[in-house]
C-alpha positions, 0 to 999 in steps of 0.5 A: 535803781532810782525809785526813791520809794524803794530805796527808802523801804530797802534802807529799813530791811534787815542789814543782811538783806539791804545790798542784796535787794538793791542788787536784785532790783538792779538785775531786774532793771537790766531785763528792762523791768522796773519794780517798786518795793511797796512794803518791807519792814513793818512794826508789830503795831503796824502789823496789828493795825493791818490785822484789825482791818476788816475785823475791828476797824473799817476795810477789807481783811488784808492779812491773817498775821498778827504782830510778830507773825509776819516776816515783814516784822523782822525786815526779811520780807518785801512786797513789790509791784511793777513800775511803768516808765511814767511811775504808775504802778501795776499789780498785773501778773500778765504784763510784758512791758519789755516785750520779750515774750515772758510775763514781767511778773514771772521774770521778777519771781525768777530773779528773786528765787535765783537769789534764794528768796521764797515767793508767796505766789507758791502758797496755798493762798497766794500772796503774789507780791510777797518774797521772803528770805527767812534764813530758815527761822520761823516766827517764834525763833525770830522773836526769841533771837537777840536784837541789836541796838536798832531792833534787828534780829542778830542772825547767825 
């Protein structure tokens, strides 16, 4: 994997997930598909600012989660987009850049799900770029778990 933007986002994920996400991206790359991690860890303040968007600040509503109510706040969620060879990004669910007859987005979903990640595309209100690996914890539990010196939850 050579996408420096993704490498930077992966470096801030929960320590238990960094190598796994790098390996997943490399596995996807072997299929002839490149993706970019566009969002990983998000602070509570960043989450609150996103929540305010379209409510108390300009812009469209982009989330219903306040700080602490997103798995991004714990470094256990990522959002992605497809990445073309010229490094332009794509959010199109129907592209088949590797020309194998399977939509690239679905191939990415298959790889993440094979590694135990949940896809936001299955939700009642789909969030297609989103994957999370919560280790069975909800937000309240994650908020209550002790943190290490860097602020990451100490997952058992």
